[in-house]
C-alpha positions as CSV (number, residue, x, y, z in Angstrom):
1,M,26.6,-17.7,33.2
2,T,23.6,-17.8,35.4
3,D,25.2,-15.5,38.1
4,L,26.3,-13.1,35.4
5,V,22.9,-12.7,33.8
6,L,21.3,-12.3,37.2
7,R,23.8,-9.7,38.2
8,W,23.1,-7.7,35.0
9,A,19.3,-7.9,35.4
10,M,19.3,-7.1,39.1
11,S,21.6,-4.1,38.5
12,S,19.0,-2.6,36.1
13,W,16.1,-3.5,38.4
14,K,17.8,-1.9,41.4
15,D,18.5,1.4,39.6
16,T,15.0,1.5,38.1
17,I,13.3,0.9,41.4
18,N,15.4,3.4,43.3
19,L,15.2,6.2,40.7
20,E,11.7,5.7,39.3
21,Y,9.8,4.8,42.4
22,E,6.8,7.1,41.8
23,D,6.3,6.1,38.2
24,L,6.6,2.4,39.2
25,Q,3.7,3.0,41.6
26,S,1.7,4.1,38.6
27,V,2.9,1.1,36.6
28,Y,1.6,-1.1,39.4
29,E,-1.8,0.6,39.3
30,I,-2.0,0.1,35.5
31,W,-1.0,-3.6,36.0
32,S,-3.8,-4.1,38.6
33,A,-6.4,-2.3,36.4
34,S,-5.4,-4.4,33.4
35,I,-6.1,-7.5,35.5
36,G,-9.5,-5.9,36.4
37,W,-10.5,-5.7,32.8
38,G,-10.4,-9.5,32.5
39,F,-12.5,-10.0,35.6
40,I,-15.3,-7.5,34.7
41,L,-15.5,-8.5,31.0
42,M,-15.9,-12.2,32.0
43,E,-18.3,-11.7,34.9
44,E,-20.4,-8.9,33.3
45,E,-20.3,-9.8,29.6
46,G,-19.9,-13.6,29.7
47,I,-17.2,-16.1,29.2
48,D,-17.8,-16.3,25.5
49,N,-17.1,-12.6,25.0
50,I,-14.1,-12.2,22.7
51,D,-12.9,-9.0,24.4
52,Y,-12.5,-11.1,27.6
53,Y,-10.1,-13.5,25.9
54,I,-8.2,-10.6,24.3
55,A,-8.0,-8.9,27.7
56,L,-6.2,-12.0,29.2
57,E,-3.6,-11.8,26.5
58,T,-3.1,-8.0,26.8
59,Q,-2.7,-8.4,30.5
60,V,0.2,-10.7,29.9
61,D,1.6,-8.3,27.3
62,M,1.5,-5.5,29.9
63,E,3.4,-7.7,32.4
64,A,6.0,-8.8,29.8
65,S,6.5,-5.2,28.7
66,T,7.1,-4.1,32.3
67,L,9.6,-6.8,32.9
68,M,11.5,-5.9,29.7
69,A,11.6,-2.2,30.8
70,L,12.8,-3.1,34.3
71,S,15.6,-5.1,32.7
72,G,16.7,-2.3,30.4
73,F,15.2,-3.7,27.2
74,Y,13.2,-0.6,26.3
75,R,12.9,-1.1,22.6
76,H,11.4,-4.6,23.2
77,A,9.2,-3.2,25.9
78,N,7.7,-0.7,23.5
79,L,7.2,-3.3,20.8
80,I,5.1,-5.4,23.2
81,L,3.0,-2.4,23.9
82,R,2.2,-2.2,20.2
83,G,0.7,-5.7,20.4
84,W,-1.5,-4.6,23.3
85,L,-2.9,-1.7,21.3
86,E,-3.5,-3.9,18.2
87,L,-5.2,-6.8,20.0
88,T,-7.7,-4.6,22.0
89,F,-9.1,-3.1,18.8
90,L,-8.9,-6.5,17.0
91,G,-11.1,-8.1,19.7
92,M,-13.7,-5.4,19.2
93,W,-13.7,-6.1,15.4
94,F,-14.0,-9.8,15.9
95,N,-16.9,-9.3,18.3
96,N,-18.9,-8.7,15.2
97,S,-18.2,-12.2,13.9
98,S,-17.3,-15.1,16.1
99,K,-16.9,-17.3,13.0
100,L,-14.2,-15.0,11.7
101,Y,-12.5,-15.0,15.1
102,E,-12.3,-18.8,15.0
103,K,-10.8,-18.7,11.6
104,W,-8.2,-16.2,12.8
105,L,-7.4,-18.4,15.9
106,E,-6.9,-21.5,13.7
107,D,-4.9,-19.6,11.1
108,K,-7.2,-20.6,8.3
109,L,-6.2,-19.7,4.7
110,D,-9.3,-17.5,4.4
111,A,-8.8,-15.9,7.9
112,P,-9.1,-12.1,8.1
113,F,-5.8,-10.2,8.0
114,K,-4.1,-13.2,6.6
115,H,-1.8,-11.4,4.2
116,R,-1.5,-7.9,5.8
117,G,-1.1,-6.3,9.2
118,Y,-4.0,-5.6,11.5
119,F,-3.6,-1.9,12.2
120,R,-4.8,0.1,9.2
121,E,-6.6,3.5,9.2
122,R,-9.6,2.2,7.2
123,W,-10.0,-0.8,9.5
124,L,-9.8,1.3,12.7
125,L,-12.2,3.9,11.3
126,Q,-14.6,1.1,10.5
127,I,-14.7,0.1,14.2
128,L,-14.9,3.6,15.5
129,S,-17.8,4.5,13.2
130,E,-20.0,2.0,15.0
131,P,-22.8,3.7,17.1
132,S,-21.1,3.0,20.5
133,F,-18.0,5.0,19.4
134,R,-19.2,7.4,16.8
135,D,-19.9,10.6,18.8
136,F,-16.8,10.3,20.9
137,E,-14.7,9.6,17.8
138,Q,-16.1,12.7,16.0
139,K,-15.2,15.0,18.9
140,Y,-12.0,13.6,20.3
141,R,-10.5,11.6,17.3
142,L,-9.6,8.5,19.2
143,S,-8.6,7.0,15.9
144,K,-5.9,9.6,15.3
145,E,-4.5,9.2,18.8
146,A,-4.3,5.4,18.4
147,L,-2.8,5.6,14.9
148,D,-0.2,8.2,16.0
149,L,0.8,6.0,19.0
150,Y,0.9,2.9,16.9
151,E,3.3,4.6,14.5
152,R,5.5,5.7,17.3
153,L,5.6,2.2,18.8
154,S,6.3,0.7,15.4
155,K,9.6,2.5,15.4
156,A,10.8,0.0,18.0
157,T,10.5,-2.9,15.5
158,H,14.1,-2.6,14.4
159,A,17.1,-1.2,16.2
160,K,18.4,0.5,13.0
161,G,22.0,0.1,14.1
162,R,23.0,2.6,16.7
163,K,19.8,4.7,16.8
164,L,17.7,2.4,18.9
165,H,20.3,-0.2,20.0
166,E,20.0,-0.8,23.7
167,T,23.7,-1.0,24.4
168,Y,25.0,1.8,22.1
169,T,27.1,4.4,23.9
170,R,27.3,2.4,27.1
171,G,30.7,0.9,26.4
172,D,29.6,-2.7,27.0
173,S,27.0,-5.2,25.9
174,V,24.9,-5.1,29.0
175,T,21.5,-3.4,29.2
176,R,21.2,-0.9,32.0
177,F,18.8,1.7,33.3
178,R,18.4,4.7,31.1
179,K,16.2,7.5,32.5
180,D,15.2,9.0,29.1
181,N,14.3,5.5,27.7
182,F,12.4,4.6,30.7
183,K,10.3,7.8,30.6
184,W,9.6,7.2,26.9
185,W,8.4,3.7,27.6
186,F,6.4,4.8,30.7
187,G,4.6,7.5,28.7
188,N,3.7,5.0,26.0
189,L,2.4,2.5,28.6
190,C,0.1,5.1,30.1
191,Q,-1.3,6.1,26.7
192,V,-1.9,2.5,25.6
193,F,-3.8,1.9,28.8
194,D,-5.8,5.1,28.3
195,I,-6.7,4.5,24.7
196,T,-7.7,0.8,25.1
197,S,-9.6,1.5,28.3
198,T,-11.5,4.4,26.7
199,A,-12.4,2.1,23.7
200,L,-13.6,-0.7,26.0
201,F,-15.7,1.6,28.1
202,L,-17.3,3.1,25.0
203,R,-18.2,-0.4,23.8
204,Y,-19.5,-1.4,27.3
205,P,-20.9,1.8,28.9
206,N,-22.6,-0.3,31.6
207,L,-19.1,-1.1,32.9
208,F,-18.1,2.5,33.1
209,R,-21.1,3.2,35.2
210,S,-20.6,0.0,37.3
211,Q,-20.0,0.3,41.0
212,R,-17.7,-2.8,40.9
213,K,-14.3,-2.4,42.6
214,E,-12.5,-3.3,39.3
215,A,-14.4,-0.7,37.3
216,A,-13.7,2.0,39.9
217,E,-10.1,1.1,39.9
218,I,-9.9,1.4,36.1
219,R,-11.6,4.7,36.1
220,K,-9.3,6.0,38.8
221,T,-6.2,4.8,36.9
222,L,-7.2,6.7,33.7
223,S,-5.0,9.8,33.3
224,G,-5.9,13.4,32.8
225,S,-9.3,14.2,31.5
226,R,-10.2,10.7,30.2
227,S,-12.9,10.0,32.8
228,E,-14.4,13.5,32.2
229,R,-14.6,12.9,28.5
230,L,-16.2,9.5,29.0
231,K,-18.7,10.9,31.5
232,E,-19.7,13.5,28.8
233,F,-21.0,10.7,26.6
234,L,-21.8,7.8,28.9
235,Y,-23.6,9.6,31.8
236,V,-26.5,10.7,29.7
């Protein structure tokens, strides 16, 4: 059984590495930048900072999602990305009340979000209406981008029979490399990193302007015009 499982997994890894080498280089950069968030939040904002603890968890989520994607479990890889998106904004919300955070950690009966999911439009808009986010949100609608992505990632919750089943049409029960599925996951990974990093930089503008190696690496890893948009609001 062990040899069989290893053979399945290594086959998917080999195909992914050979056929998606350039994208995997970008995945590595995101992986490294995600680790950097933990370092700079701890060292610049203090060990009691809630976003620091959340960053440690989302770093592991990113790693787990990557390993799932390499192994051909794309639906599961996307589902893990949803948790990364949730937790980042959740940490920002709890930074307003460490007592509520402790209740949530201990799963108290009166803990926030006890009987409903975290990610709701009203809740997200409440966070992004705070002064550090407000102007950016009004111009670039970070909330809409995050909600649209969250809805897309939520479709990975259930396989729905054949529609999202990992082994459907392959003629066997083994997960394998699928280019279209890998590209779907990779695009989602990049966007989760962009959205969460944008939100963290808006909350901690001093980190965006920092000359630290980790901060520079995160800025460099942001895709497209993200850095330019942030400069518009944070270099003033």
